[in-house]
C-alpha positions, -999 to 999 in steps of 0.1 A, spaced: 1 -1 0 12 36 -8 25 56 20 -2 82 9 -28 62 23 -14 56 57 -18 76 90 -10 74 126 -31 83 155 -11 114 164 -13 129 131 -52 123 129 -55 137 165 -39 171 151 -62 169 118 -94 168 139 -81 191 170 -102 220 164 -108 248 189 -145 246 202 -169 266 181 -183 299 197 -222 301 213 -223 338 210 -243 360 186 -210 370 162 -197 332 159 -230 320 148 -238 350 122 -204 345 106 -206 304 104 -244 310 90 -229 335 66 -202 311 55 -225 282 49 -250 303 34 -224 318 8 -194 293 5 -206 259 11 -244 263 -5 -231 286 -29 -260 311 -25 -258 349 -34 -283 376 -30 -303 364 -63 -314 333 -41 -352 332 -38 -355 298 -24 -362 298 16 -347 264 18 -313 273 15 -318 299 42 -332 269 67 -302 246 55 -278 273 62 -290 276 97 -292 238 103 -259 231 96 -245 260 120 -265 247 147 -254 211 135 -218 220 141 -222 227 176 -239 194 182 -213 177 163 -186 188 189 -208 175 217 -217 142 198 -180 131 195 -171 142 231 -202 122 242 -190 89 223 -156 96 235 -167 96 271 -189 66 267 -161 44 250 -134 55 277 -156 43 306 -162 11 288 -199 13 302 -227 -11 295 -252 1 266 -289 -1 261 -302 -5 228 -336 9 221 -353 -11 194 -385 8 178 -403 8 144 -411 43 150 -396 76 163 -421 105 160 -391 133 163 -410 163 154 -388 193 141 -352 191 151 -340 227 148 -364 242 176 -355 211 200 -317 217 192 -317 252 200 -336 247 232 -315 220 244 -282 240 235 -295 273 250 -292 288 216 -321 303 209 -313 343 219 -279 342 206 -292 326 174 -321 351 172 -300 379 173 -274 364 148 -302 359 123 -316 396 129 -284 409 112 -298 395 82 -330 403 85 -344 368 91 -365 355 118 -356 321 136 -391 310 143 -401 316 106 -370 297 94 -378 268 120 -412 263 107 -398 254 71 -386 220 84 -408 190 76 -418 168 106 -397 135 102 -420 110 87 -406 81 109 -439 75 129 -477 73 133 -489 81 167 -481 77 202 -457 47 202 -433 68 178 -437 99 199 -428 82 233 -398 64 216 -387 101 209 -395 115 243 -374 84 259 -343 93 236 -346 127 246 -349 119 284 -321 94 282 -296 118 265 -310 147 293 -301 122 321 -270 113 303 -274 78 299 -257 57 273 -287 45 252 -285 41 216 -319 42 193 -325 20 161 -351 24 137 -357 26 99 -352 54 74 -386 55 58 -382 74 25 -421 82 30 -440 88 64 -473 70 71 -489 96 45 -504 130 41 -539 133 49 -564 150 29 -600 150 28 -624 145 -4 -661 151 0 -653 141 37 -634 109 29 -599 104 40 -573 104 11 -538 93 15 -509 112 -2 -473 104 -2 -457 123 26 -422 132 9 -405 143 41 -371 136 24 -379 157 -5 -355 185 2 -330 161 20 -322 158 59 -293 179 70 -298 165 104 -287 132 95 -250 119 89 -248 89 66 -222 63 79 -216 38 50 -188 24 65 -210 6 91 -233 -10 62 -248 -43 70 -260 -71 47 -297 -84 55 -307 -120 44 -342 -133 31 -355 -167 16 -330 -192 3 -327 -224 26 -308 -240 55 -280 -267 52 -253 -282 76 -218 -275 66 -187 -283 81 -171 -257 103 -136 -268 98 -131 -278 133 -142 -311 131 -181 -299 137 -210 -289 117 -225 -254 117 -259 -244 102 -257 -223 72 -285 -200 57 -276 -202 17 -290 -190 -15 -305 -160 -1 -316 -128 -16 -296 -101 3 -305 -63 10 -280 -39 20 -288 -17 51 -271 16 53 -269 37 86 -280 74 89 -272 87 122 -291 115 139 -281 134 169 -303 131 199 -293 164 224 -299 163 261 -309 193 278 -282 215 282 -256 191 297 -233 187 264 -246 152 259 -256 143 226 -269 105 218 -273 89 187 -305 71 169 -292 52 140 -319 46 111 -312 18 83 -320 25 47 -325 -5 24 -304 -4 -7 -296 -31 -34 -263 -52 -36 -265 -47 -70 -281 -14 -80 -280 -18 -119 -284 -51 -140 -262 -40 -171 -270 -73 -188 -306 -66 -187 -303 -31 -196 -283 -39 -226 -309 -65 -238 -335 -37 -236 -353 -49 -207 -352 -16 -188 -376 -24 -159 -359 -55 -152 -325 -40 -150 -333 -18 -118 -356 -46 -104 -336 -57 -77 -328 -19 -68 -367 -12 -66 -375 -44 -44 -346 -36 -21 -357 0 -18 -392 -10 -9 -384 -24 23 -379 12 37 -403 30 13 -431 35 34 -439 34 71 -462 4 77 -474 -4 43 -511 -12 40 -514 -48 50 -549 -55 40 -533 -77 14 -505 -103 16 -480 -83 -2 -486 -57 26 -479 -81 52 -451 -96 37 -432 -61 35 -442 -54 70 -425 -87 82 -393 -75 59 -393 -44 79 -392 -59 112 -365 -83 102 -345 -57 84 -346 -35 115 -334 -67 138 -310 -81 117 -291 -47 104 -292 -35 143 -277 -68 158 -252 -71 132 -241 -35 139 -239 -40 179 -219 -75 172 -197 -58 152 -186 -29 176 -185 -58 203 -160 -77 186 -139 -48 177 -136 -39 212 -138 -75 228 -128 -100 202 -148 -132 200 -152 -134 237 -188 -130 248 -187 -141 285 -195 -104 296 -219 -98 266 -253 -100 287 -235 -76 317 -228 -51 290 -259 -49 270 -295 -48 270 -318 -45 242 -353 -28 252 -382 -40 223 -406 -10 218 -437 -33 215 -436 -66 196 -425 -51 162 -387 -58 167 -392 -92 181 -376 -108 152 -343 -100 169 -350 -128 196 -342 -156 169 -321 -135 150 -297 -127 181 -295 -163 186 -287 -171 150 -258 -147 147 -243 -161 182 -244 -196 170 -241 -195 132 -220 -165 130 -198 -168 162 -199 -205 170 -217 -205 202 -236 -236 215 -277 -232 221 -273 -228 259 -247 -202 258 -266 -181 231 -299 -188 249 -282 -175 284 -270 -142 265 -305 -137 246 -327 -143 279 -305 -119 298 -303 -91 274 -338 -89 258 -365 -66 277 -400 -61 264 -424 -34 267 -461 -41 256 -483 -14 243 -516 -30 237 -543 -46 254 -564 -58 221 -556 -93 212 -560 -85 174 -534 -60 177 -507 -85 190 -488 -95 159 -489 -132 143 -473 -141 113 -482 -170 89 -460 -198 97 -458 -203 57 -448 -167 50 -423 -167 81 -407 -200 68 -403 -190 31 -391 -154 41 -368 -162 72 -363 -199 70 -333 -201 96 -353 -179 122 -382 -205 119 -362 -231 128 -349 -214 156 -383 -205 167 -395 -240 167 -367 -249 190 -372 -223 212 -410 -231 215 -402 -271 221 -379 -263 250 -402 -237 266 -432 -263 263 -411 -285 281 -408 -260 310 -445 -253 310 -454 -291 311 -430 -298 341 -449 -270 358 -485 -281 349 -482 -319 336 -510 -330 314 -526 -297 309 -522 -296 269 -550 -270 268 -525 -247 290 -497 -256 265 -517 -246 236 -523 -212 250 -490 -205 259 -470 -220 227 -452 -196 204 -467 -213 176 -507 -211 173 -517 -245 157 -547 -246 134 -554 -247 97 -532 -218 89 -504 -221 120 -493 -185 132 -461 -174 151 -472 -154 181 -449 -127 185 -456 -114 219 -452 -147 233 -418 -150 215 -410 -116 234 -422 -128 268 -406 -161 268 -372 -147 255 -371 -116 279 -359 -111 314 -382 -80 319 -420 -77 305 -435 -42 313 -466 -26 311 -471 12 301 -496 24 329 -508 8 362 -537 -8 353 -525 -18 318 -499 -37 338 -526 -53 359 -546 -65 330 -517 -78 314 -509 -96 347 -543 -108 352 -558 -111 318 -542 -111 284 -508 -130 298 -520 -144 328 -505 -180 322 -471 -165 315 -475 -144 348 -483 -176 367 -451 -190 352 -429 -160 359 -442 -134 380 -410 -119 387 -407 -109 348 -435 -83 351 -434 -49 361 -451 -16 353 -435 15 339 -459 42 334 -453 62 302 -442 101 302 -437 127 276 -406 149 276 -414 187 293 -389 201 273 -408 197 239 -443 195 253 -441 226 279 -409 245 276 -408 245 239 -445 244 226 -458 270 253 -431 292 258 -452 319 275 -467 295 300 -432 280 306 -420 317 312 -444 323 338 -437 290 354 -399 298 355 -405 334 366 -428 319 396 -409 287 409 -377 288 390 -362 269 360 -354 234 377 -388 221 365 -376 217 332 -353 188 344 -374 179 374 -410 181 367 -421 172 402 -411 211 409 -445 218 392 -462 210 424 -451 243 439 -476 260 415 -505 248 434 -497 275 462 -506 300 435 -538 286 422 -557 311 446 -533 342 437 -554 366 415 -526 383 395 -511 348 388 -545 333 377 -551 364 354 -518 358 338 -523 321 332 -559 329 318 -543 356 292 -517 330 283 -542 305 276 -564 329 258 -535 338 234 -528 302 229 -564 295 217 -563 324 192 -529 310 178 -548 275 174 -575 291 159 -552 305 130 -550 271 119 -582 268 106 -587 303 92 -589 291 58 -620 269 65 -644 297 72 -652 284 108 -663 316 129 -653 307 165 -635 327 195 -611 322 219 -637 327 244 -653 292 236 -643 262 255 -618 244 233 -628 208 234 -603 186 217 -597 150 210 -567 144 189 -554 108 186 -553 80 159 -586 70 147 -597 39 159 -630 25 174 -617 18 211 -607 55 212 -642 64 207 -644 91 184 -677 79 178 -690 89 213 -677 123 209 -696 127 178 -727 115 194 -722 144 220 -715 168 192 -749 155 175 -768 158 208 -757 196 214 -768 203 178 -801 188 187 -802 210 219 -794 239 196 -823 231 172 -848 228 199 -839 259 216 -825 240 246 -798 267 253 -802 277 290 -767 284 304 -754 274 275 -713 272 266 -701 280 233 -679 250 221 -651 247 196 -651 210 189 -615 202 176 -606 164 162 -579 153 145 -562 122 135 -554 94 109 -567 63 102 -547 33 90 -554 31 52 -567 -5 55 -589 2 84 -620 6 66 -645 16 98 -621 41 111 -621 59 76 -658 59 78 -659 75 110 -638 101 96 -662 104 70 -692 110 95 -671 133 116 -668 156 84 -704 151 74 -715 163 111 -693 192 108 -704 203 73 -738 204 84 -733 218 121 -711 246 107 -733 256 80 -765 262 101 -769 297 110 -784 285 146 -752 274 156 -735 305 152 -718 319 185 -727 284 199 -712 254 184 -683 248 155 -665 215 147 -634 214 127 -615 181 116 -580 191 114 -562 172 87 -528 158 86 -521 157 124 -486 152 133 -461 165 163 -459 200 149 -495 204 147 -498 190 180 -476 215 196 -499 245 186 -532 224 197 -517 212 229 -513 249 247 -548 258 234 -570 231 246 -593 238 276 -607 202 276 -586 168 269 -608 141 255 -595 106 266 -629 86 259 -616 50 253 -638 20 262 -621 10 300 -596 -18 298 -586 -10 260 -561 20 260 -528 8 274 -518 40 286 -519 71 263 -497 101 263 -518 129 246 -536 131 281 -503 135 294 -495 164 270 -527 182 274 -523 181 313 -490 194 315 -503 222 294 -532 230 316 -560 213 299 -585 195 321 -592 156 311 -626 141 308 -620 106 306 -631 70 317 -611 47 341 -586 35 315 -549 39 310 -529 63 325 -562 84 328 -565 64 363 -533 79 374 -536 111 361 -570 116 381 -550 102 413 -523 129 408 -548 157 403 -578 146 424 -616 139 416 -625 174 417 -600 186 388 -610 155 366 -644 149 346 -647 111 350 -675 92 334 -681 54 322 -679 21 332 -650 3 346 -626 -21 332 -645 -46 355 -678 -31 346 -672 -35 308 -665 -72 312 -695 -79 333 -720 -58 314 -707 -78 282 -727 -109 291 -763 -91 289 -753 -58 270 -784 -45 249 -778 -14 235 -811 -13 220 -828 -12 254 -801 16 264 -816 34 236 -850 31 243 -847 45 276 -827 76 269 -848 101 252 -819 121 243 -801 92 229 -829 83 208 -830 118 194 -792 117 186 -800 82 167 -831 92 150 -810 122 132 -784 95 122 -807 69 112 -829 93 92 -799 105 72 -800 140 83 -762 140 80 -761 124 46 -791 133 27 -775 126 -8 -756 96 1 -784 72 14 -771 43 37 -735 51 41 -732 51 76 -754 19 82 -722 1 94 -716 26 121 -752 26 131 -754 -14 132 -723 -15 153 -738 7 178 -770 -13 181 -752 -46 182 -750 -67 215 -716 -75 202 -702 -41 201 -669 -46 221 -664 -7 227 -700 -4 243 -703 32 232 -741 33 237 -735 21 274 -713 49 281 -733 76 264 -756 90 293 -728 91 318 -707 111 290 -733 136 285 -738 141 323 -699 145 328 -699 169 296 -729 191 315 -706 191 345 -678 206 323 -701 232 310 -709 242 346 -674 245 356 -662 266 324 -690 291 331 -671 300 360 -639 313 347 -622 318 378 -627 281 388 -617 268 355 -585 285 353 -577 273 392 -585 236 378 -561 243 349 -532 254 371 -538 226 394 -536 202 363 -503 214 354 -491 215 390 -499 177 392 -483 167 361 -450 158 372 -453 123 375 -459 123 337 -425 134 329 -406 110 305 -376 115 327 -392 96 356 -403 71 332 -365 65 323 -352 67 356 -374 37 367 -364 18 335 -328 22 346 -333 17 383 -350 -19 376 -341 -31 342 -312 -16 326 -289 -7 358 -268 19 335 -243 44 351 -250 80 343 -217 91 321 -212 127 319 -200 141 283 -167 156 282 -170 193 282 -157 214 255 
């Protein structure tokens, strides 16, 4: 090798030994000018705002890069244990505003930009939300990474770099229409491509034994169709502590991008077929799985994440420690964010056995001591299962390993409960039948040393309901970790005026210790403080109204802002909300408006492309809104807005402006919820059932500051035996009027019968969501809401007390509990500049 390709550590250290970058206005302004004019090559003729934004990101990213490298060096030199967080979703939102907040750059950066006549807030709004998630699961993962960095824990996230987000939601005649979410259209300046860490992921083929060259045999997976996994790293900054952790996202690429032979033969589509097939894996977040091809693509995605990430982790281990895996379990923990990454269980076994020569017992000892599983659903139908035929065709070696895991596991079950074949069938990882299925949740439980729910009720129902058999076998595995959200984004950043008032009143420690908010309760009776609180809420409501100005909906910030934003799903019961709206509309039409409280009903959320009933509920909401908003009698009394294309940045405006937070799921169905926490943190009052984290919210804030309604989880189960919705309707005059308006076609006069499936579900004794059963309790609770809102002083006190009681719901507290009970990491301060 020529000498010009060689270097030594000393010369390289001289090359990268740069002085720290300035954080002052002058340094920022000079760097910004340099990026805009030299790096991007723009001048005064530039008309695209994109380059103004891009130069700003590069200026901020340089400051992150310094801290990123120093964090890695601190972790490396401490030889500390690591946690790797596996998630199919990360709803990061906009990174620029988060980075400037965490680096404490807002004031100096704003001043620097003003030199050029630019506005920081305006440039920040040019950033596309990262299309890496769908809802609460992805936002929770983003909050957790923020907290890990703030707490200076060595935690690295792994996910997929989707070319398109879930979809951009639009409406056509009230129906949801899915348009591509091209969030990477203009590039992503926050990411750093790391092609040197590219991994090869296998699909298809078959397995066979081969001589290992040492007198033994090793299983080999051969004749596979391989795909390259190229990593892109995104910095995750902690709050003003110089720590920057890493989120590594994998992009799928073909091993051979272009087939010249096919091209020369004139077969142009065939020449790029391999490239297209490979890139499909990370093309779209959660493809529509209504058809078999969508299911297979989703399984490919999940295995792609598991295999690429584990190969990356093992590569780094071998680089540092060689082939000695004796300390691997002590130094590594894999946290699975729901069942989606569960392929990593058999994949880790495969890599350890087939790739590194470990025996089954040693490989299983490592696997079962490193995997921890978080469950996020109580819906049996949402627990992933894959057809054995599909799994075996796509991942034959993994299926062999799963069968072996299952055989050994069922032997243990049989020892504990001899002869109970029904129990063995219930617990088996393989669901037998005409079309056998691989139960991924069962696989995750069997392989994990920790299984946690995400709210107290959720964990209780896991242990005594959904996973009762496993809890009987391994009670020590199960634990609760109530979810939380980051107060940096969901209060300090999204509600700066309120955050400023809080800091002025109790100091700034609350930003990293949310329990400090308890001190606000001392000011709930202070007239001056309450007046300022109310004024800030009023201005936030005006900002929220600006989002719908083009819709022509006439509402005032004096209205009660009644908000339900979340994924559209039957168990979340947007349908119950719309029944109440129809009830209010009916009262207006009948002139029953004594002590009326004007309401602005805001609903937002996306339905999965293949979820037909959820999409029909969206159509119903939009039809009702169209009728109500265009009726002159509702002016000044009731307005409805379905905000399209719900996402993190929109939520950052909705959250501060909400008065009432709708958390109305059927009790026993919502695992936790995190929107309820964001609204509470910003002073909204919750109307909700005893479901998910609602229970703990009510415990923290007190019954007087929470609007409770509905059956409990136990009452729901008991009522199923004799549920008679038609009898309930017949016995409630107001509900009869609501049903009459729906059934006579008042909201679909020119679309006869389109809502019959919804009406049939409401009247069905088999309705699993029992919407009609909770109607009366819900209406009565909503009347208590109106009564409370009429007394604005009382409402403001309730708002203050909700924020004051929200300290428990910080993601920092959640991560501290994960670390204390599961991860056992030491906090490693970053090297300072």
